[in-house]
RODO-2510 file (C-alpha; in nm, 4 decimals, decimal comma):
residues 349
     n   res          X          Y          Z
     1     m     0,0000     0,0000     0,0000
     2     r     0,1296     0,3448    -0,0912
     3     s     0,1894     0,5451     0,2251
     4     i     0,1234     0,9179     0,2646
     5     l     0,1769     1,0953     0,5963
     6     l    -0,0258     1,4068     0,6745
     7     d     0,1131     1,6279     0,9518
     8     l    -0,1911     1,7472     1,1513
     9     e     0,0077     1,8591     1,4541
    10     r    -0,1462     2,2094     1,4328
    11     m    -0,4812     2,0638     1,5377
    12     k    -0,3521     2,1049     1,8929
    13     y    -0,4846     2,4629     1,8621
    14     p    -0,8684     2,4368     1,8634
    15     n    -1,0910     2,7214     1,7442
    16     t    -0,8292     2,8436     1,4962
    17     g    -0,8109     2,8624     1,1193
    18     l    -0,5232     2,6122     1,1179
    19     y    -0,7289     2,3585     1,3106
    20     h    -1,0075     2,3823     1,0540
    21     y    -0,7599     2,3773     0,7648
    22     c    -0,6045     2,0519     0,8872
    23     s    -0,9375     1,8909     0,9702
    24     s    -1,1016     1,9816     0,6385
    25     l    -0,8002     1,8839     0,4301
    26     a    -0,7716     1,5426     0,5968
    27     t    -1,1449     1,4754     0,5636
    28     h    -1,1500     1,5494     0,1913
    29     l    -0,8210     1,3748     0,1118
    30     l    -0,9614     1,0560     0,2647
    31     k    -1,2839     1,1065     0,0703
    32     h    -1,1044     1,1210    -0,2672
    33     k    -0,8029     0,8922    -0,2193
    34     h    -0,7560     0,5765    -0,4249
    35     a    -0,8029     0,2400    -0,2613
    36     d    -0,4279     0,1678    -0,2732
    37     e    -0,3339     0,4945    -0,1028
    38     g    -0,2777     0,4446     0,2680
    39     f    -0,2770     0,7516     0,4917
    40     q    -0,1001     0,8007     0,8221
    41     l    -0,2127     1,0982     1,0301
    42     f     0,0284     1,2640     1,2739
    43     i    -0,2157     1,4084     1,5248
    44     p    -0,2520     1,5200     1,8885
    45     k    -0,3295     1,2242     2,1122
    46     a    -0,6702     1,3591     2,2171
    47     l    -0,7865     1,3506     1,8531
    48     k    -0,6807     0,9920     1,7768
    49     g    -0,9671     0,8191     1,5970
    50     s    -1,1256     1,1437     1,4742
    51     f    -1,1031     1,0401     1,1084
    52     g    -1,2293     0,6854     1,1371
    53     d    -1,0561     0,3482     1,1430
    54     q    -0,9315     0,3364     0,7819
    55     v    -0,6164     0,5356     0,8628
    56     r    -0,3160     0,4836     1,0878
    57     y    -0,2698     0,7368     1,3675
    58     i     0,0658     0,8545     1,4940
    59     t     0,0253     1,0648     1,8071
    60     l     0,2424     1,3478     1,9272
    61     q     0,5075     1,2251     2,1726
    62     l     0,8047     1,3864     2,3470
    63     h     1,0443     1,2130     2,1064
    64     s     0,8480     1,2995     1,7902
    65     k     1,0889     1,5769     1,6853
    66     l     1,3675     1,3202     1,6754
    67     y     1,1934     1,0090     1,5513
    68     m     0,8420     0,8856     1,4735
    69     t     0,8086     0,5090     1,4932
    70     g     0,6655     0,3437     1,1844
    71     t     0,7303     0,6256     0,9375
    72     r     1,0432     0,4975     0,7620
    73     d     0,8397     0,3539     0,4733
    74     v     0,6365     0,6711     0,4171
    75     q     0,6577     0,7674     0,0496
    76     v     0,5143     1,1198     0,0686
    77     w     0,5197     1,3439     0,3755
    78     h     0,2967     1,6533     0,3757
    79     m     0,4120     1,9214     0,6195
    80     t     0,0906     2,1224     0,6363
    81     h     0,2373     2,4288     0,8084
    82     q     0,5664     2,6081     0,7573
    83     q     0,6541     2,6180     1,1277
    84     s     0,6239     2,2450     1,1907
    85     k     0,9267     2,0868     1,3562
    86     y     0,8563     1,7317     1,2394
    87     y     1,0438     1,5832     0,9429
    88     p     1,0710     1,2510     0,7583
    89     v     1,3261     1,0115     0,9039
    90     n     1,3985     0,8564     0,5646
    91     a     1,5981     1,0682     0,3184
    92     n     1,4096     0,9011     0,0303
    93     t     1,0705     1,0210     0,1515
    94     k     0,9360     1,2979    -0,0716
    95     m     0,8040     1,6048     0,1057
    96     v     0,5361     1,8660     0,0327
    97     l     0,5552     2,1893     0,2326
    98     t     0,2528     2,4190     0,2623
    99     i     0,3249     2,7824     0,3494
   100     h     0,0294     2,9743     0,4918
   101     d     0,1934     3,3124     0,5416
   102     l     0,5142     3,4980     0,6243
   103     n     0,3374     3,7313     0,8649
   104     y     0,6390     3,7417     1,0953
   105     l     0,8212     3,9499     0,8327
   106     h     0,5547     4,2200     0,8445
   107     e     0,4395     4,2147     1,2067
   108     s     0,7620     4,2424     1,4035
   109     d     1,0465     4,4912     1,4256
   110     s     1,2619     4,2286     1,5945
   111     e     1,5355     4,1068     1,3632
   112     r     1,5989     3,8191     1,6010
   113     r     1,2403     3,6996     1,5644
   114     k     1,2452     3,7397     1,1871
   115     n     1,5720     3,5469     1,1596
   116     k     1,4396     3,2690     1,3840
   117     y     1,1302     3,2104     1,1714
   118     n     1,3176     3,2597     0,8450
   119     a     1,5536     2,9793     0,9449
   120     m     1,2581     2,7560     1,0346
   121     v     1,0816     2,8109     0,7022
   122     l     1,4023     2,7805     0,4992
   123     k     1,4743     2,4451     0,6627
   124     g     1,1389     2,3198     0,5355
   125     i     1,1962     2,4643     0,1885
   126     e     1,5364     2,2970     0,1628
   127     r     1,3900     1,9571     0,2572
   128     a     1,0763     1,9885     0,0429
   129     n     1,0376     1,8571    -0,3109
   130     i     0,7516     2,0960    -0,3829
   131     i     0,6176     2,4043    -0,2036
   132     t     0,2524     2,5014    -0,2015
   133     c     0,1135     2,8414    -0,0966
   134     i    -0,2473     2,9139    -0,0039
   135     s    -0,2734     3,2337    -0,2122
   136     e    -0,0940     3,4242    -0,4858
   137     f    -0,0068     3,6862    -0,2265
   138     v     0,1738     3,4282    -0,0121
   139     k     0,3564     3,2917    -0,3164
   140     k     0,4727     3,6411    -0,4103
   141     d     0,5860     3,7020    -0,0514
   142     v     0,7836     3,3771    -0,0530
   143     m     0,9471     3,4447    -0,3897
   144     q     1,0463     3,7978    -0,2889
   145     n     1,1780     3,7217     0,0582
   146     l     1,3121     3,3656     0,0675
   147     a     1,5387     3,1415    -0,1340
   148     t     1,3426     2,8564    -0,2895
   149     f     1,6464     2,6681    -0,4264
   150     g     1,4796     2,6070    -0,7599
   151     k     1,1935     2,4110    -0,6022
   152     p     0,8531     2,4376    -0,7759
   153     v     0,6110     2,6726    -0,5960
   154     k     0,2393     2,6170    -0,6617
   155     v    -0,0715     2,7983    -0,5372
   156     i    -0,3496     2,5782    -0,4004
   157     y    -0,6307     2,7812    -0,2509
   158     n    -0,7951     2,6650     0,0684
   159     g    -1,1406     2,5257     0,0412
   160     c    -1,4215     2,6385     0,2650
   161     s    -1,6649     2,4250     0,4625
   162     f    -2,0180     2,5589     0,4566
   163     q    -2,2714     2,4470     0,7131
   164     d    -2,6328     2,5466     0,7430
   165     i    -2,7869     2,5479     1,0884
   166     e    -3,1287     2,4580     1,2206
   167     p    -3,3690     2,7553     1,1955
   168     e    -3,4591     2,7192     1,5627
   169     y    -3,0980     2,7279     1,6878
   170     i    -3,0226     2,9953     1,9512
   171     p    -2,6627     3,1128     2,0153
   172     t    -2,5092     3,1695     2,3578
   173     y    -2,5286     3,5482     2,3183
   174     i    -2,8311     3,6881     2,1372
   175     p    -2,7858     4,0464     2,0120
   176     a    -3,0654     4,2894     2,0923
   177     k    -3,0178     4,4875     1,7701
   178     p    -2,9055     4,4277     1,4118
   179     f    -2,5344     4,3539     1,4317
   180     l    -2,2031     4,3569     1,2505
   181     f    -1,9870     4,0481     1,2950
   182     s    -1,6173     3,9688     1,2851
   183     l    -1,4179     3,6594     1,3694
   184     g    -1,0590     3,5553     1,4355
   185     i    -0,7805     3,5482     1,6931
   186     i    -0,8288     3,8680     1,8971
   187     g    -0,4809     4,0065     1,8283
   188     p    -0,3224     4,3172     1,6732
   189     k    -0,2823     4,1809     1,3192
   190     k    -0,6607     4,1393     1,2916
   191     n    -0,6995     4,5161     1,3434
   192     f    -1,0396     4,4784     1,5095
   193     h    -0,9965     4,7956     1,7159
   194     v    -1,0751     5,0126     1,4108
   195     v    -1,4248     4,8682     1,3680
   196     p    -1,6101     5,0432     1,6562
   197     s    -1,5602     5,3742     1,4725
   198     i    -1,8318     5,2615     1,2270
   199     l    -2,0997     5,2279     1,4960
   200     p    -2,1834     5,5899     1,5958
   201     s    -2,3935     5,6431     1,2829
   202     l    -2,5673     5,3025     1,3123
   203     d    -2,8342     5,1549     1,5359
   204     a    -2,6430     4,8272     1,5555
   205     e    -2,4177     4,6133     1,7737
   206     l    -2,0729     4,4759     1,6952
   207     i    -1,9924     4,1157     1,7832
   208     i    -1,6324     3,9932     1,7605
   209     s    -1,5681     3,6244     1,8299
   210     g    -1,2364     3,4493     1,8780
   211     t    -0,9650     3,3524     2,1233
   212     p    -0,8039     3,6537     2,2976
   213     y    -0,4351     3,7172     2,2322
   214     g    -0,2603     3,9129     2,5065
   215     d    -0,4544     4,2201     2,6173
   216     y    -0,5596     4,3370     2,2707
   217     n    -0,9255     4,3117     2,3727
   218     k    -0,8605     4,6104     2,6022
   219     k    -0,7553     4,8176     2,3017
   220     i    -1,0776     4,7268     2,1201
   221     m    -1,2885     4,8314     2,4159
   222     a    -1,0866     5,1510     2,4664
   223     e    -1,1691     5,2497     2,1074
   224     a    -1,5330     5,1597     2,1630
   225     k    -1,5405     5,3874     2,4681
   226     k    -1,3722     5,6656     2,2697
   227     f    -1,6639     5,6588     2,0226
   228     g    -1,9267     5,6152     2,2938
   229     v    -2,0359     5,2704     2,1787
   230     e    -1,8829     5,0410     2,4411
   231     d    -2,2298     4,9149     2,5408
   232     r    -2,2820     4,7918     2,1831
   233     v    -1,9490     4,6072     2,1382
   234     h    -1,9438     4,2426     2,2515
   235     l    -1,6333     4,0206     2,2590
   236     t    -1,7697     3,6695     2,2962
   237     g    -1,4422     3,4792     2,3173
   238     p    -1,4200     3,1551     2,1154
   239     v    -1,7550     3,0237     1,9940
   240     s    -1,8906     2,6895     1,8785
   241     e    -1,9345     2,6146     1,5092
   242     k    -2,3104     2,6510     1,5487
   243     d    -2,2804     2,9885     1,7212
   244     k    -2,0365     3,1062     1,4543
   245     n    -2,2679     3,0032     1,1742
   246     w    -2,5671     3,1648     1,3441
   247     y    -2,3787     3,4959     1,3648
   248     l    -2,2647     3,4659     1,0025
   249     k    -2,6152     3,3857     0,8826
   250     n    -2,7879     3,6604     1,0799
   251     c    -2,5417     3,9503     1,0759
   252     k    -2,6108     4,2730     0,8884
   253     a    -2,2547     4,2649     0,7485
   254     f    -1,9196     4,0951     0,8050
   255     i    -1,6236     4,3257     0,8803
   256     f    -1,2659     4,1996     0,8421
   257     p    -0,9995     4,4756     0,8434
   258     s    -0,7039     4,2362     0,8868
   259     l    -0,3508     4,3637     0,8283
   260     a    -0,1898     4,0256     0,7598
   261     e    -0,3834     3,7364     0,6118
   262     g    -0,2515     3,4368     0,4203
   263     f    -0,6027     3,3533     0,3042
   264     g    -0,9054     3,4488     0,5184
   265     l    -1,1550     3,1632     0,5485
   266     p    -1,4089     3,3596     0,7574
   267     v    -1,4610     3,5901     0,4600
   268     l    -1,5823     3,3014     0,2432
   269     e    -1,7937     3,1639     0,5261
   270     a    -1,9779     3,4965     0,5433
   271     m    -2,0092     3,5138     0,1636
   272     y    -2,1698     3,1689     0,1606
   273     y    -2,4650     3,3283     0,3387
   274     g    -2,4751     3,6067     0,0789
   275     k    -2,3586     3,8680     0,3281
   276     p    -2,1864     4,1957     0,2388
   277     v    -1,8229     4,1706     0,3454
   278     f    -1,6049     4,4733     0,4189
   279     l    -1,2320     4,3990     0,4001
   280     s    -0,8959     4,5654     0,4146
   281     r    -0,7298     4,5866     0,0763
   282     l    -0,4131     4,4315     0,2202
   283     t    -0,2325     4,1020     0,1629
   284     s    -0,4498     3,8163     0,0280
   285     l    -0,7951     3,9565     0,1019
   286     p    -0,8651     4,1024    -0,2459
   287     e    -0,8016     3,7528    -0,3885
   288     v    -1,0547     3,6013    -0,1512
   289     g    -1,3239     3,8676    -0,1729
   290     g    -1,2769     3,9444    -0,5419
   291     e    -1,5142     4,1965    -0,6952
   292     h    -1,7926     4,0875    -0,4618
   293     a    -1,6498     4,2558    -0,1500
   294     y    -1,6208     4,6169    -0,0351
   295     y    -1,2761     4,7451     0,0618
   296     f    -1,1250     4,9896     0,3101
   297     d    -0,8284     5,1767     0,1593
   298     n    -0,7347     5,3076     0,5040
   299     f    -0,8722     5,2886     0,8563
   300     l    -0,9588     5,6488     0,9289
   301     p    -1,3061     5,6617     1,0882
   302     e    -1,4535     5,8940     0,8222
   303     h    -1,3296     5,6732     0,5389
   304     m    -1,4526     5,3520     0,7020
   305     r    -1,7986     5,4978     0,7629
   306     d    -1,8138     5,6218     0,4036
   307     v    -1,7131     5,2820     0,2612
   308     f    -1,9620     5,1057     0,4864
   309     e    -2,2536     5,3387     0,4029
   310     k    -2,1892     5,3276     0,0270
   311     g    -2,1317     4,9522     0,0339
   312     m    -2,4542     4,8858     0,2219
   313     h    -2,6458     5,1139    -0,0147
   314     h    -2,5068     4,9208    -0,3128
   315     y    -2,5882     4,5869    -0,1482
   316     e    -2,9424     4,6843    -0,0535
   317     t    -3,0265     4,8266    -0,3970
   318     t    -2,8599     4,5649    -0,6221
   319     h    -2,9323     4,2504    -0,4133
   320     p    -2,6131     4,0582    -0,5096
   321     q    -2,6670     3,7751    -0,2598
   322     e    -2,6654     3,4951    -0,5160
   323     l    -2,3539     3,6303    -0,6903
   324     i    -2,1757     3,6541    -0,3563
   325     k    -2,2720     3,2985    -0,2629
   326     a    -2,1666     3,1629    -0,6049
   327     w    -1,8246     3,3247    -0,5630
   328     a    -1,7763     3,1588    -0,2238
   329     m    -1,8780     2,8181    -0,3580
   330     r    -1,5850     2,8251    -0,6025
   331     f    -1,3498     2,7618    -0,3088
   332     s    -1,4131     2,3917    -0,2602
   333     w    -1,2280     2,1514    -0,0282
   334     d    -1,3002     1,8772    -0,2808
   335     n    -1,0976     2,0690    -0,5410
   336     t    -0,8240     2,1458    -0,2873
   337     a    -0,7942     1,7781    -0,1928
   338     r    -0,7802     1,6666    -0,5575
   339     e    -0,4964     1,9122    -0,6278
   340     y    -0,2930     1,7805    -0,3340
   341     l    -0,3591     1,4187    -0,4288
   342     s    -0,2329     1,4955    -0,7791
   343     i     0,0925     1,6245    -0,6283
   344     y     0,1315     1,3208    -0,4012
   345     r     0,0845     1,0863    -0,6968
   346     k     0,3470     1,2652    -0,9037
   347     l     0,5971     1,2432    -0,6183
   348     r     0,5482     0,8731    -0,5396
   349     p     0,8178     0,6340    -0,6620
***
């Protein structure tokens, strides 16, 4: 049986985009694999068995960085994140490296930090036989900032998992007014603190869901207080999939002013429900939103309010819901899985 190892180590971080990336990719690879393609999943111990009994599980152990028992005969090893520390033990094993972003180059002024992560990513590039990037923006960033040693670099867009919810479902927090919604790690690169400036001219709430990072939530609330809207800004913390989908389905608009995004899955999740999405024009977001999103060129309050008001007027008068949903449906995990399987098959002996 042909053996392919999928590194799902990043599933140790629940309620993150990387968790959902790994989970969705594994699910759809197993759905489309050939009968003679055997998969081994390197996975946190608590998740052993999550993908059924037709795969072999290798769980994260203290010695895993040095040696993983039973992997010497692996033919193709897919390192699904550029900061993984786990490598094939057999020099003949072919390796695919997926790079999600080089955000560390743009977020930090620390040369020490940049050099540390550069060395980590370059180690993966040197070992890889082929490099995949999740957007054209990430590919361009890689080609401009790192040596690729002549290795092929291919863009494979993420898919997006769309889930409808029961009409009667009630989330943990129920907004009292129409609301704007945003989602992601509550940290500086997401730039959420600029969003409360939109609220003064609206009779609406703002809900932001995600795991807090440091004390950035205090900055968001300080900005809300500055604009006199702190009673209408709600940071829910991480939410369940059902709560997330309820907020996406019922929000007035989805706001995502991120400064550094390798892809941006929440944008497509909102577009699946036909919602107007308001994005920064930075990094990969114009690729994801295409011509069906509205864009902030800067984050000055007057500009953001103007973009929001004009965007909502356009949305409410042209009714582009079906066009927005059709755009989102183009990003399919089935297609993503087929593209990766094609690479694995070309690399096998």
